[in-house]
C-alpha positions as CSV (number, residue, x, y, z in Angstrom):
1,X,52.5,97.4,-1.0
2,X,50.1,94.7,0.4
3,X,51.5,94.7,3.9
4,X,49.4,91.7,5.1
5,X,50.5,89.6,2.2
6,X,54.1,90.4,2.9
7,X,53.6,89.6,6.6
8,X,52.0,86.2,5.7
9,X,54.9,85.3,3.4
10,X,57.4,86.2,6.1
11,X,55.7,84.2,8.8
12,X,55.2,81.2,6.4
13,X,58.9,81.3,5.6
14,X,60.1,81.0,9.2
15,X,59.8,77.2,9.1
16,X,62.2,76.4,6.2
17,X,63.8,79.9,6.1
18,X,67.0,78.6,4.5
19,X,64.9,77.9,1.4
20,X,63.2,81.3,1.5
21,X,66.0,83.7,1.0
22,X,67.6,83.7,4.5
23,X,71.1,82.4,5.1
24,X,73.0,80.9,8.0
25,X,75.7,83.5,8.5
26,X,79.1,83.1,10.0
27,X,81.3,85.5,12.0
28,X,83.0,86.9,9.0
29,X,84.4,90.4,8.4
30,X,83.9,90.8,4.6
31,X,82.5,94.3,5.0
32,X,85.2,95.6,7.3
33,X,85.7,98.4,8.1
34,X,82.2,99.0,9.3
35,X,81.8,102.6,8.3
36,X,78.0,102.7,8.7
37,X,77.8,100.9,12.1
38,X,80.4,103.3,13.5
39,X,79.0,106.6,12.2
40,X,77.2,109.0,14.5
41,X,73.5,109.7,14.4
42,X,71.4,112.5,15.8
43,X,68.2,111.9,17.9
44,X,66.5,115.1,18.8
45,X,69.4,117.2,20.2
46,X,71.4,114.2,21.2
47,X,74.2,112.7,19.1
48,X,74.9,109.0,19.5
49,X,78.4,108.0,18.7
50,X,77.5,104.9,16.6
51,X,74.5,103.0,15.2
52,X,74.5,100.3,17.8
53,X,71.9,100.0,20.5
54,X,71.8,97.6,23.5
55,X,68.4,96.1,23.6
56,X,66.3,96.2,26.8
57,X,67.4,92.8,28.1
58,X,65.3,92.5,31.3
59,X,67.1,93.6,34.4
60,X,64.7,91.6,36.6
61,X,66.0,90.6,40.0
62,X,69.2,92.7,39.4
63,X,68.1,95.4,41.9
64,X,67.4,95.7,45.5
65,X,63.9,94.6,46.6
66,X,63.0,98.3,47.0
67,X,63.6,98.6,43.3
68,X,66.8,100.7,43.6
69,X,69.5,99.7,41.1
70,X,72.3,97.9,43.0
71,X,75.9,97.2,42.2
72,X,75.1,94.0,40.2
73,X,72.9,96.0,37.9
74,X,75.3,99.0,37.6
75,X,78.2,96.8,36.8
76,X,76.2,94.8,34.2
77,X,75.3,97.9,32.2
78,X,78.7,99.6,32.7
79,X,80.4,96.6,31.1
80,X,78.4,97.1,27.9
81,X,79.2,100.8,28.0
82,X,82.9,99.9,28.3
83,X,82.5,97.6,25.3
84,X,81.6,100.5,23.0
85,X,77.9,100.4,22.4
86,X,76.5,103.8,21.5
87,X,73.1,103.7,23.2
88,X,72.1,101.5,26.2
89,X,68.4,100.9,27.0
90,X,67.4,99.4,30.3
91,X,65.0,96.6,30.8
92,X,61.4,97.5,31.4
93,X,60.7,99.7,34.4
94,X,57.0,99.7,35.5
95,X,55.2,102.8,36.9
96,X,51.8,101.3,37.6
97,X,52.4,99.7,41.0
98,X,49.1,99.6,42.9
99,X,47.1,99.7,39.7
100,X,48.6,96.7,37.8
101,X,48.2,94.1,40.5
102,X,50.7,91.6,38.9
103,X,53.7,93.8,39.7
104,X,53.9,93.4,43.5
105,X,54.9,90.3,45.4
106,X,54.2,89.4,49.0
107,X,55.6,92.0,51.4
108,X,55.1,94.8,48.9
109,X,58.4,93.9,47.2
110,X,59.2,93.6,43.6
111,X,61.8,92.1,41.3
112,X,61.6,95.0,38.9
113,X,63.9,98.1,39.2
114,X,61.8,101.2,40.0
115,X,62.1,104.9,39.4
116,X,58.6,105.7,40.8
117,X,59.0,104.6,44.4
118,X,60.6,107.5,46.2
119,X,63.8,109.5,46.2
120,X,65.6,106.5,47.7
121,X,65.9,104.9,44.3
122,X,67.2,108.0,42.4
123,X,70.8,107.5,43.5
124,X,71.0,104.2,41.7
125,X,69.8,105.8,38.4
126,X,72.1,108.8,38.7
127,X,75.0,106.5,39.3
128,X,74.1,104.3,36.3
129,X,73.9,107.3,34.0
130,X,77.3,108.5,35.2
131,X,78.9,105.2,34.7
132,X,77.5,104.9,31.1
133,X,78.5,108.5,30.3
134,X,82.0,107.9,31.5
135,X,82.5,105.4,28.7
136,X,80.8,107.5,25.9
137,X,77.5,105.6,25.9
138,X,74.1,107.3,26.3
139,X,71.3,105.8,28.4
140,X,67.5,105.5,27.8
141,X,65.2,104.2,30.5
142,X,62.5,101.8,29.3
143,X,59.2,102.7,31.0
144,X,56.2,100.5,30.8
145,X,52.6,101.2,31.9
146,X,52.5,97.6,33.2
147,X,52.1,94.0,32.3
148,X,48.4,93.5,32.1
149,X,47.3,90.1,30.9
150,X,51.0,88.9,30.6
151,X,51.6,89.6,34.3
152,X,51.9,87.0,37.1
153,X,48.3,85.8,38.0
154,X,49.5,84.8,41.4
155,X,48.2,88.2,42.6
156,X,44.8,86.6,42.7
157,X,46.1,84.2,45.4
158,X,48.6,86.5,47.2
159,X,46.5,89.7,47.1
160,X,43.0,88.5,46.3
161,X,43.2,90.9,43.4
162,X,42.6,90.2,39.7
163,X,45.2,91.3,37.1
164,X,44.2,94.2,34.9
165,X,44.0,94.7,31.1
166,X,42.6,97.0,28.5
167,X,39.4,94.8,28.5
168,X,38.1,91.6,30.0
169,X,40.9,89.5,28.7
170,X,42.2,86.1,29.8
171,X,45.6,85.9,31.6
172,X,48.3,84.4,29.4
173,X,49.8,82.1,32.0
174,X,46.4,80.8,33.2
175,X,43.7,81.4,30.6
176,X,41.0,80.7,33.2
177,X,42.0,83.7,35.3
178,X,40.3,86.8,33.9
179,X,41.9,90.2,33.8
180,X,39.6,93.0,34.8
181,X,39.1,96.1,32.6
182,X,41.1,99.2,33.6
183,X,38.9,102.2,34.2
184,X,39.6,105.5,32.3
185,X,40.5,107.0,35.7
186,X,43.2,104.3,36.2
187,X,44.5,104.9,32.7
188,X,44.9,108.6,33.3
189,X,46.8,107.8,36.6
190,X,49.2,105.6,34.6
191,X,49.7,108.4,32.1
192,X,50.5,110.8,34.8
193,X,53.0,108.4,36.3
194,X,54.7,107.9,33.0
195,X,55.1,111.6,32.8
196,X,56.5,111.7,36.3
197,X,58.9,108.8,35.6
198,X,60.2,110.6,32.5
199,X,60.7,113.8,34.5
200,X,62.6,111.8,37.2
201,X,64.7,110.1,34.5
202,X,65.7,113.5,33.1
203,X,66.5,114.8,36.6
204,X,68.6,111.6,37.1
205,X,70.8,112.6,34.0
206,X,69.3,109.8,31.9
207,X,69.4,110.8,28.3
208,X,66.0,109.7,27.0
209,X,62.8,107.7,27.7
210,X,61.9,104.5,25.9
211,X,58.3,103.3,25.9
212,X,57.6,99.6,26.0
213,X,54.7,99.4,23.5
214,X,55.2,95.9,21.9
215,X,54.9,92.2,22.7
216,X,51.4,92.4,24.2
217,X,52.3,94.2,27.4
218,X,49.8,96.8,28.8
219,X,50.6,99.6,26.4
220,X,50.1,97.2,23.5
221,X,46.9,95.9,25.1
222,X,45.5,99.5,25.3
223,X,46.6,100.4,21.7
224,X,45.8,97.2,19.8
225,X,42.3,96.2,18.8
226,X,43.2,92.6,19.5
227,X,43.0,93.3,23.2
228,X,41.2,96.7,23.5
229,X,37.5,95.9,23.1
230,X,36.3,99.0,24.9
231,X,33.0,100.5,23.6
232,X,32.9,103.7,25.7
233,X,35.2,106.4,27.1
234,X,38.3,108.1,25.8
235,X,40.3,104.9,25.5
236,X,37.7,103.1,23.3
237,X,39.8,104.9,20.6
238,X,42.8,102.6,20.7
239,X,45.3,105.3,19.7
240,X,44.5,107.7,22.5
241,X,46.2,106.0,25.4
242,X,49.6,106.1,23.6
243,X,49.1,109.6,22.2
244,X,48.1,111.0,25.6
245,X,51.2,109.4,27.1
246,X,53.5,111.0,24.6
247,X,51.8,114.4,25.1
248,X,52.2,114.1,28.9
249,X,55.9,113.1,28.6
250,X,56.5,116.2,26.4
251,X,54.6,118.4,28.9
252,X,56.9,117.2,31.7
253,X,60.3,117.1,29.9
254,X,60.1,119.6,27.2
255,X,60.8,119.3,23.5
256,X,64.5,118.4,23.6
257,X,64.4,115.1,25.6
258,X,64.4,112.1,23.2
259,X,61.5,109.7,23.2
260,X,61.8,106.3,21.7
261,X,58.9,103.9,21.2
262,X,59.1,100.1,20.9
263,X,56.3,98.7,18.7
264,X,55.4,95.7,16.7
265,X,54.1,96.3,13.2
266,X,51.8,93.4,13.8
267,X,51.0,90.9,16.4
268,X,51.0,88.4,13.5
269,X,48.5,86.2,15.3
270,X,46.3,85.7,12.2
271,X,49.4,85.1,10.0
272,X,50.7,82.6,12.5
273,X,47.6,80.6,13.4
274,X,45.3,81.0,10.5
275,X,42.1,78.9,11.0
276,X,43.0,78.3,14.7
277,X,42.0,81.9,15.3
278,X,38.4,80.9,14.8
279,X,38.5,77.7,16.9
280,X,41.0,78.0,19.7
281,X,40.4,79.7,23.0
282,X,41.7,82.2,23.8
283,X,43.1,83.0,20.3
284,X,39.7,83.7,18.8
285,X,39.2,86.5,21.3
286,X,42.2,88.3,19.7
287,X,41.4,87.9,16.0
288,X,40.7,91.6,15.4
289,X,44.3,92.6,15.6
290,X,45.8,95.9,14.5
291,X,46.8,95.8,10.8
292,X,50.2,97.0,9.6
293,X,48.7,100.0,7.8
294,X,47.0,101.0,11.0
295,X,50.2,100.6,12.9
296,X,52.1,102.9,10.4
297,X,49.4,105.5,10.7
298,X,49.6,105.3,14.5
299,X,53.3,105.7,14.3
300,X,52.9,108.8,12.2
301,X,50.6,110.3,14.8
302,X,53.0,109.4,17.6
303,X,55.7,111.3,15.8
304,X,53.5,114.3,15.5
305,X,52.9,114.0,19.3
306,X,56.6,113.9,20.0
307,X,58.2,110.5,19.4
308,X,61.8,110.7,18.0
309,X,62.6,107.1,17.0
310,X,61.2,103.6,16.9
311,X,62.4,100.0,17.0
312,X,60.0,97.6,15.3
313,X,59.4,93.8,15.3
314,X,56.5,91.3,15.2
315,X,54.5,89.2,17.6
316,X,53.5,88.9,21.2
317,X,53.4,86.4,24.1
318,X,50.9,84.2,22.2
319,X,53.5,83.6,19.5
320,X,56.5,84.4,21.7
321,X,59.1,83.1,19.3
322,X,58.5,86.2,17.1
323,X,59.5,88.9,19.6
324,X,62.2,86.6,21.0
325,X,63.6,84.9,17.9
326,X,65.4,81.7,19.1
327,X,68.3,79.8,17.6
328,X,66.0,78.1,15.1
329,X,64.8,81.4,13.6
330,X,66.9,83.0,10.8
331,X,69.4,85.8,11.4
332,X,68.2,89.3,10.4
333,X,64.6,88.0,10.5
334,X,63.1,91.5,10.8
335,X,65.2,93.6,8.5
336,X,62.3,93.7,6.1
337,X,60.0,94.9,8.9
338,X,62.3,97.8,9.6
339,X,62.4,98.6,5.9
340,X,58.6,98.8,5.7
341,X,58.5,101.4,8.5
342,X,61.5,103.3,7.1
343,X,60.0,103.4,3.6
344,X,56.6,104.5,4.9
345,X,58.2,107.4,6.7
346,X,60.3,108.4,3.7
347,X,57.4,108.2,1.3
348,X,55.1,110.2,3.5
349,X,57.6,112.8,4.6
350,X,57.3,112.0,8.3
351,X,59.7,114.1,10.2
352,X,60.2,114.6,14.0
353,X,59.4,117.8,15.8
354,X,63.0,118.8,15.3
355,X,62.6,118.4,11.5
356,X,64.8,115.3,11.5
357,X,64.2,111.9,9.8
358,X,62.8,109.5,12.4
359,X,65.4,106.7,12.9
360,X,64.1,103.1,12.6
361,X,66.1,100.6,14.7
362,X,66.2,97.1,13.3
363,X,66.0,94.1,15.7
364,X,66.1,90.3,15.3
365,X,69.3,88.3,15.5
366,X,71.7,90.9,14.1
367,X,74.7,89.8,16.1
368,X,76.7,89.1,12.9
369,X,78.7,92.3,12.0
370,X,78.5,91.8,8.2
371,X,74.8,91.3,8.4
372,X,74.2,94.4,10.5
373,X,76.5,96.5,8.4
374,X,74.7,95.4,5.2
375,X,71.3,96.3,6.6
376,X,72.6,99.8,7.3
377,X,74.3,100.2,3.9
378,X,71.1,99.2,2.1
379,X,69.3,101.9,4.1
380,X,66.8,99.4,5.5
381,X,67.3,100.8,9.0
382,X,69.1,103.6,10.7
383,X,70.4,101.7,13.8
384,X,70.9,98.1,14.8
385,X,69.8,96.7,18.2
386,X,71.9,94.0,19.9
387,X,70.5,92.2,22.9
388,X,71.7,88.7,23.5
389,X,74.9,89.3,21.4
390,X,75.9,91.9,24.1
391,X,75.2,89.5,26.8
392,X,77.4,86.9,25.1
393,X,80.1,89.5,24.5
394,X,79.9,93.0,26.0
395,X,82.9,93.9,23.8
396,X,81.1,93.0,20.6
397,X,81.2,96.6,19.4
398,X,84.9,97.2,20.3
399,X,85.9,94.0,18.6
400,X,83.8,94.7,15.4
401,X,85.3,98.2,15.2
402,X,88.9,96.8,15.4
403,X,88.1,94.1,12.9
404,X,88.6,91.3,15.5
405,X,85.3,89.6,14.6
406,X,86.8,86.2,15.1
407,X,87.3,87.1,18.8
408,X,83.6,87.8,19.4
409,X,81.9,85.3,21.6
410,X,78.8,84.3,19.6
411,X,75.3,84.1,21.1
412,X,73.9,80.6,20.6
413,X,70.2,81.6,20.7
414,X,69.3,79.1,23.5
415,X,67.6,81.8,25.7
416,X,68.1,79.5,28.6
417,X,70.2,81.9,30.7
418,X,68.9,85.3,29.4
419,X,65.2,84.6,29.5
420,X,64.4,81.2,31.0
421,X,66.6,81.8,34.0
422,X,64.5,84.7,35.2
423,X,61.2,83.0,34.3
424,X,62.3,80.2,36.6
425,X,63.1,82.7,39.4
426,X,66.7,83.8,38.7
427,X,68.1,86.9,36.9
428,X,69.3,87.3,33.3
429,X,72.7,85.7,32.6
430,X,74.4,84.2,29.5
431,X,75.0,80.6,28.5
432,X,78.4,81.3,26.8
433,X,79.6,84.1,29.1
434,X,79.8,83.2,32.8
435,X,80.7,86.8,33.7
436,X,77.4,88.2,32.4
437,X,75.5,89.8,35.4
438,X,78.4,88.8,37.6
439,X,80.7,91.6,36.5
440,X,80.7,92.9,40.1
441,X,82.0,89.5,41.2
442,X,84.4,88.5,38.3
443,X,86.8,91.0,36.9
444,X,87.5,91.1,33.2
445,X,91.2,90.8,34.1
446,X,91.8,87.2,34.9
447,X,93.2,86.9,38.5
448,X,96.5,85.2,38.5
449,X,96.9,82.0,40.6
450,X,99.0,82.6,43.7
451,X,100.4,79.1,43.3
452,X,100.5,77.8,39.7
453,X,99.5,74.1,39.5
454,X,99.8,71.2,37.2
455,X,96.2,70.5,36.1
456,X,94.6,67.8,33.9
457,X,91.2,68.6,32.3
458,X,89.4,65.5,31.0
459,X,87.0,66.1,28.2
460,X,87.0,68.9,25.5
461,X,83.3,69.8,25.4
462,X,82.2,73.3,26.4
463,X,82.9,72.7,30.1
464,X,86.4,71.3,29.5
465,X,87.4,74.0,27.0
466,X,86.2,76.9,29.2
467,X,87.9,75.4,32.2
468,X,91.2,74.9,30.3
469,X,91.1,78.4,28.9
470,X,90.4,79.9,32.3
471,X,93.1,77.9,34.0
472,X,95.8,78.7,31.4
473,X,94.9,82.4,31.6
474,X,95.5,82.2,35.4
475,X,98.9,80.8,35.0
476,X,98.3,77.1,35.6
477,X,99.9,74.4,33.5
478,X,97.1,72.5,31.8
479,X,96.8,69.2,29.9
480,X,93.5,68.8,28.1
481,X,92.5,65.2,27.2
482,X,89.8,64.3,24.7
483,X,89.0,60.7,23.8
484,X,87.7,61.6,20.3
485,X,89.4,63.4,17.4
486,X,87.1,66.4,17.7
487,X,86.6,69.3,20.1
488,X,83.2,70.3,21.3
489,X,81.6,67.3,22.9
490,X,77.9,66.9,22.2
491,X,77.6,70.2,20.5
492,X,79.4,68.6,17.5
493,X,76.4,66.5,16.6
494,X,74.1,69.1,18.1
495,X,75.0,71.8,15.6
496,X,74.4,69.7,12.5
497,X,70.8,70.7,11.7
498,X,70.6,73.9,9.6
499,X,68.6,75.6,12.4
500,X,71.6,75.2,14.8
501,X,73.8,77.6,12.9
502,X,74.3,79.8,16.0
503,X,75.8,77.0,18.0
504,X,77.9,75.9,15.0
505,X,79.5,79.4,15.1
506,X,80.1,78.8,18.8
507,X,81.8,75.5,18.0
508,X,84.1,77.4,15.6
509,X,84.8,79.9,18.4
510,X,85.7,77.1,20.8
511,X,88.1,75.6,18.2
512,X,89.7,79.0,17.7
513,X,90.1,79.3,21.5
514,X,92.0,76.0,21.5
515,X,94.1,77.1,18.6
516,X,95.1,80.1,20.6
517,X,95.9,78.0,23.7
518,X,98.1,75.7,21.6
519,X,100.5,78.6,21.2
520,X,101.0,78.8,25.0
521,X,103.8,77.1,26.8
522,X,101.6,76.1,29.7
523,X,99.1,74.2,27.6
524,X,99.0,70.8,25.9
525,X,96.2,69.1,24.0
526,X,95.8,65.3,23.7
527,X,93.2,64.2,21.2
528,X,92.2,60.6,20.6
529,X,93.4,60.0,24.2
530,X,91.1,58.4,26.7
531,X,92.4,59.3,30.1
532,X,92.4,56.6,32.9
533,X,93.0,56.8,36.6
534,X,96.3,54.9,36.5
535,X,97.9,57.2,33.9
536,X,96.6,60.4,35.5
537,X,97.9,59.3,38.9
538,X,101.3,58.5,37.5
539,X,101.6,62.0,36.0
540,X,101.3,63.5,39.5
541,X,98.8,66.3,38.7
542,X,98.1,68.7,41.5
543,X,94.5,69.0,40.2
544,X,92.3,67.0,38.0
545,X,89.1,68.5,36.6
546,X,86.7,66.0,35.1
547,X,84.4,67.2,32.3
548,X,83.6,63.9,30.7
549,X,80.0,64.8,29.7
550,X,77.1,62.4,29.4
551,X,76.1,59.2,27.8
552,X,72.8,58.6,26.0
553,X,70.4,56.3,27.9
554,X,68.4,53.7,26.2
555,X,64.9,52.8,27.6
556,X,64.2,49.2,28.6
557,X,61.8,48.5,25.7
558,X,61.3,45.2,23.9
559,X,63.1,45.4,20.5
560,X,65.5,48.2,21.6
561,X,68.4,46.2,20.2
562,X,66.9,45.8,16.7
563,X,68.9,46.9,13.7
564,X,66.3,49.6,12.8
565,X,67.0,51.4,16.1
566,X,69.4,54.3,16.2
567,X,70.5,56.8,18.8
568,X,69.8,60.5,18.2
569,X,73.5,61.4,18.3
570,X,74.3,58.8,15.6
571,X,71.8,60.3,13.2
572,X,72.9,63.9,13.9
573,X,76.5,62.8,13.2
574,X,75.6,60.9,10.1
575,X,72.4,61.8,8.2
576,X,73.1,59.0,5.7
577,X,71.9,56.5,8.4
578,X,68.3,57.4,7.5
579,X,68.9,58.1,3.9
580,X,66.7,55.1,2.7
581,X,64.1,55.4,5.4
582,X,60.8,57.2,4.8
583,X,58.8,56.6,7.9
584,X,60.6,57.5,11.1
585,X,59.5,57.4,14.8
586,X,61.5,59.5,17.2
587,X,61.2,58.3,20.8
588,X,61.6,61.2,23.2
589,X,60.1,64.7,23.0
590,X,62.7,66.8,24.7
591,X,64.7,69.4,22.8
592,X,67.0,66.8,21.2
593,X,64.1,64.7,19.9
594,X,62.0,67.5,18.6
595,X,64.8,69.4,16.9
596,X,65.9,66.1,15.4
597,X,62.3,65.6,14.1
598,X,62.5,69.1,12.7
599,X,65.6,68.2,10.7
600,X,64.2,65.0,9.5
601,X,61.1,66.7,8.2
602,X,62.3,70.0,6.9
603,X,65.8,69.0,5.6
604,X,65.3,65.3,4.7
605,X,61.6,65.3,3.9
606,X,60.8,62.2,6.0
607,X,57.4,61.2,7.5
608,X,58.0,61.7,11.2
609,X,56.2,60.9,14.4
610,X,57.5,61.8,17.9
611,X,56.5,59.9,21.0
612,X,56.7,61.4,24.5
613,X,55.5,59.7,27.7
614,X,55.1,63.0,29.6
615,X,52.3,65.6,29.2
616,X,54.4,68.2,27.4
617,X,57.0,68.3,24.6
618,X,60.2,70.2,25.3
619,X,59.2,70.8,28.9
620,X,61.7,73.1,30.6
621,X,62.9,74.7,27.3
622,X,62.5,78.4,26.9
623,X,58.9,79.2,25.7
624,X,60.1,81.0,22.6
625,X,62.4,78.2,21.5
626,X,59.8,75.6,22.3
627,X,57.0,77.5,20.5
628,X,58.9,77.9,17.2
629,X,59.8,74.3,16.9
630,X,56.4,72.9,17.9
631,X,54.4,75.4,15.7
632,X,56.3,74.5,12.6
633,X,56.3,70.8,13.3
634,X,52.5,71.2,13.4
635,X,52.5,73.1,10.1
636,X,54.6,70.4,8.5
637,X,52.3,67.6,9.6
638,X,54.6,65.9,12.1
639,X,52.5,64.0,14.6
640,X,53.3,64.6,18.2
641,X,52.0,61.9,20.6
642,X,52.2,62.9,24.3
643,X,51.2,60.8,27.2
644,X,52.3,57.9,25.1
645,X,54.6,55.0,26.0
646,X,56.5,52.6,23.8
647,X,55.5,49.0,24.3
648,X,57.7,47.3,21.7
649,X,59.8,48.0,18.6
650,X,59.5,45.7,15.7
651,X,61.2,45.5,12.2
652,X,58.7,47.9,10.6
653,X,56.7,49.4,13.3
654,X,56.5,50.8,16.9
655,X,53.7,49.6,19.2
656,X,52.7,52.3,21.6
657,X,50.0,52.9,24.2
658,X,48.5,56.4,23.8
659,X,46.3,58.1,26.4
660,X,43.4,59.7,24.6
661,X,41.7,61.2,27.7
662,X,40.1,64.6,27.0
663,X,42.4,66.3,29.5
664,X,45.6,65.2,27.8
665,X,47.1,68.6,26.8
666,X,47.1,69.6,23.1
667,X,50.7,68.8,22.1
668,X,50.7,71.6,19.6
669,X,49.7,74.3,22.1
670,X,52.4,77.0,21.7
671,X,50.1,80.0,22.4
672,X,50.3,79.3,26.2
673,X,53.3,78.5,28.4
674,X,54.1,75.5,30.5
675,X,54.0,76.8,34.1
676,X,57.1,76.4,36.3
677,X,56.9,73.4,38.5
678,X,56.7,75.4,41.7
679,X,53.6,77.3,40.4
680,X,50.3,75.6,41.1
681,X,47.4,76.2,38.7
682,X,44.2,76.0,40.8
683,X,42.4,74.7,37.7
684,X,44.5,71.5,37.6
685,X,42.1,70.0,40.1
686,X,39.4,70.0,37.4
687,X,41.6,68.7,34.6
688,X,43.1,65.5,36.0
689,X,44.1,63.0,33.3
690,X,42.5,59.6,33.6
691,X,43.8,56.4,32.1
692,X,42.0,56.0,28.7
693,X,44.8,54.3,26.7
694,X,44.6,52.8,23.3
695,X,47.2,50.7,21.5
696,X,48.5,52.0,18.2
697,X,51.0,50.7,15.6
698,X,53.2,53.4,14.1
699,X,54.9,52.5,10.8
700,X,58.6,52.9,11.1
701,X,61.6,52.1,8.8
702,X,63.8,53.6,11.5
703,X,63.3,54.3,15.2
704,X,65.5,57.0,16.8
705,X,66.0,57.1,20.5
706,X,66.2,60.5,22.1
707,X,65.3,59.8,25.7
708,X,67.9,61.8,27.5
709,X,71.4,61.2,28.9
710,X,73.1,60.1,32.1
711,X,76.1,61.7,33.7
712,X,79.3,60.0,32.6
713,X,80.9,60.2,36.1
714,X,82.6,56.9,36.5
715,X,86.1,58.3,35.9
716,X,85.5,60.9,38.6
717,X,84.6,58.4,41.2
718,X,87.4,56.1,40.2
719,X,89.9,59.0,40.5
720,X,88.6,59.9,43.9
721,X,88.9,56.3,45.0
722,X,92.5,56.0,43.8
723,X,93.6,59.3,45.3
724,X,94.8,60.3,41.8
725,X,95.5,63.9,42.8
726,X,95.1,66.2,45.8
727,X,92.2,68.1,44.2
728,X,89.6,66.3,42.0
729,X,86.6,68.1,40.7
730,X,83.6,67.2,38.5
731,X,81.9,69.8,36.3
732,X,79.4,70.0,33.4
733,X,77.3,67.1,32.3
734,X,79.4,64.6,34.2
735,X,78.2,66.2,37.4
736,X,74.6,67.0,36.3
737,X,73.3,66.6,32.8
738,X,72.2,70.0,31.6
739,X,72.7,72.7,28.9
740,X,75.6,74.6,27.6
741,X,74.6,77.2,30.2
742,X,75.1,74.8,33.1
743,X,78.4,73.5,31.7
744,X,80.0,76.8,31.1
745,X,78.9,78.3,34.3
746,X,80.1,75.5,36.5
747,X,83.4,75.1,34.6
748,X,84.3,78.8,34.9
749,X,83.4,79.1,38.6
750,X,85.5,76.1,39.5
751,X,88.5,77.1,37.3
752,X,88.5,80.6,38.7
753,X,88.8,79.2,42.2
754,X,91.7,76.7,41.7
């Protein structure tokens, strides 16, 4: 097999994947009962009860500042164990404090859980293992040698220390900050600490160790020629660091303690960026990446050294949508990658030290039971890894086993709560499950209201539906009002593009939720009914909860009232509105505008330009989601104009003022992140943007406005003014325009307190 050709075909197909053999699955149960998923598997001397693995969804900031797992973290993992998953893996646990300078914050504190600090942390790990075991789940701890070039570069300011890497590599967050080369002595210290961490894990009754060797973290940096440019010493041989680590673990824990290794078959940088690898800094520094054939040989040697199983994917931080496939990526995107590794082991007779076949765990949007079962039945993998699906619904496994697939809360792939939240300074949560990471605060059993109330919920978007469902479950009598004939609010138009199939499944789930509520005596639904303050007051509700969403805002631009001007939601609701247009200008480069442009180009084959007045497109959106959209807009020839303002809209064109100063950021840069607003880049002082604007005319049959929304809060303030009820609350977009995450979280918290 020509592995690199296969890789290129796969990466090329991730733009219009629905035309390249991938489908947009639904929550069906055509393959029920799931005999393969729920069959046991042996790993070393350990037998796992089923083929389902909880992925290492980062447990950042879910521990005490000493690094000891606390009640929040224990409850979070125990809930997934209760839900029936066979194997739980923790988020990454570093062991290189003091060596990798990016791990420690001011005050010698950390947001990472630790097992290397002292005996004071062991009790947390022993308690975690006991909780998982009580529910029949096994637990592996994911140890990492460190972050290296993908660590926080603020250590340079806070500690006056440079971050470290395998070689003299640029930091990912700030490419102008260099990472110093780790000495061989430091590498050997890290290896010793991995061995000690593994021994401590075994002593804490944890069932196995899981090495974090993918995505461009320090272990990847040492074992991939893209990052390891060493010319001298033991670790100039890029395999030795990983092999020495496995041998040290085996020395400390013996032959019967399972070792799992997370690896990407390829960084896929060359396949992703092509000619840019010769032109763009810092990409050109990483061109000599490890080939798939080399990775497979390395995996073979790792098995000989003592590894028992692998999970495999693609990519690194510099193409972050690959190791973190967002909503716009296809489901089951890496089944073929797992199959390559499994076939190689089978054809080459690779067996573990116990004489067993080496299990390959498939990853990549496998939260659809039929899809996961099919991959196992076709022998393309041995186990299936579920990350975000188990955040969305910790009882995914139990529901799939019972055949209650329609009850599974589907992940929407937004990555705003599970990833972006901790990037911004929070901890992992879930957009569609407000209990995730709050299991210690919110019980699965809904607390009954001490005094049942008569409640009106206004608006049947995500916030309104979640609030109504919670209130009904607590025993309140609920009337839900919706002015349109559809449930779901803005996610109805939002799920129309093919790439939004995840959220379309969530819309179906919300509709099923309402169908269930309609069977309850204490619930009534009023569609096509616009509630007003007079009527609501006359009905004498105890509580009114307003969830009226948001209204698109139109910028004050000359020509905005022209017939060729449309709102984004109009087009999403009715693609025929642009059927006869060929040249389209989208005004607004947030997630709505860019995803709309994606649909216009890839589904409708339109010539598209997107105008954004700010420096960055999709600012504030998770880096993985942002990167995938922008990269494939670039490949499709969609022109993105940042630092550009609309001057006027005419019948066949849009007149804009575009800043062409040399420091205007490259709008197609998806190999580096947008820093959070509270993080100052010292280099910004040297890259100030000056006013060098030129006027341009953009040909346009249609102009689509996607410049954001305003909170639709007028009803709330009118209700308060009229004293329409004793309790009046405002949640979701009508309080503050945000994401599904914000709407669901606020609605649940309010409803649970009424």
